[in-house]
N, C-alpha and C positions, 0 to 999 in steps of 0.2 A: 504494500500500500504506500502511496506517495505521502511524504511528510506534509505536503501542502493541503491534504484533505482533512476536513473536520466533520465528524459525524453530527448529523442534525436530527436523526430519528430512526424509527423502525417501521418497516412496512407491515401493515395489518392485513392487506388483501387487495383485491381488484374490484372496482365498482364502475360500471358503465365505461369500461376500457381504460380507466385511469388507476394508477397505483395510489393507494390511500396509506398515508404514514402518520404516525403520532410523533410530534416534534419534541425534541429534548432542548432545543435552543431556538432563538428568534431568527427568522428568515423573512425575506421580502417576496412579494408576488413576482412572478416571472424569473426568479432565480434559477440558474441552471443547476441541476441535481446530477450527481455521479454515483456510481456503484463503488463498492469497496476496492475494486480493481482499478479505479480511476476512469473507467469508460463512462461517457455521458448516458444518462437514463432519460433525460427530458427536462422540461421546465415546469415550475409550479404554476398551475392554472387556477388554483382556488385555495384560499385559507378559510377554515371554518372551525366551529366548536368554541369551547370556553377560552377566554383570553389567557388564563393561567395554564391551560393544557390544550393547545390548538392542534389541529390536524391539517394536512395538506393533501391536495389531489395533484398528481403529477401526470402530465401528458407524456407517457413513456413509449408510445408506439409499439406496445407489446413486449417490451423488455422487462424482465423481472429481477428483483433484488430483495434481500432481507433487511438490509440497512441502507440508509441514504446519506450522502455526504455533499458538502459544498467545498469550493476552493477559496 
C-alpha cells in the first residue's frame, strides 16, 4: 500500500450500482476514492446519514473493495 493513502472507511455493500461505505474521517463530495492497492475505485457521488457517523455512495463502475482510501 502506498504511504500517501489514508483510509477513510469500510464498504458495507452495493446499492443501486454504487459502493456504500461508512466513513471513519471527513471527506468532500466528488473526492476520488482508491482501493487498498492504490487503484482508483471512483468518486463520491453522495454523502448521507448522521453528521457524526456519515456514509458515502461511490460511483465505482462495478469495482469492489472492502476498505476505501483517499490520497
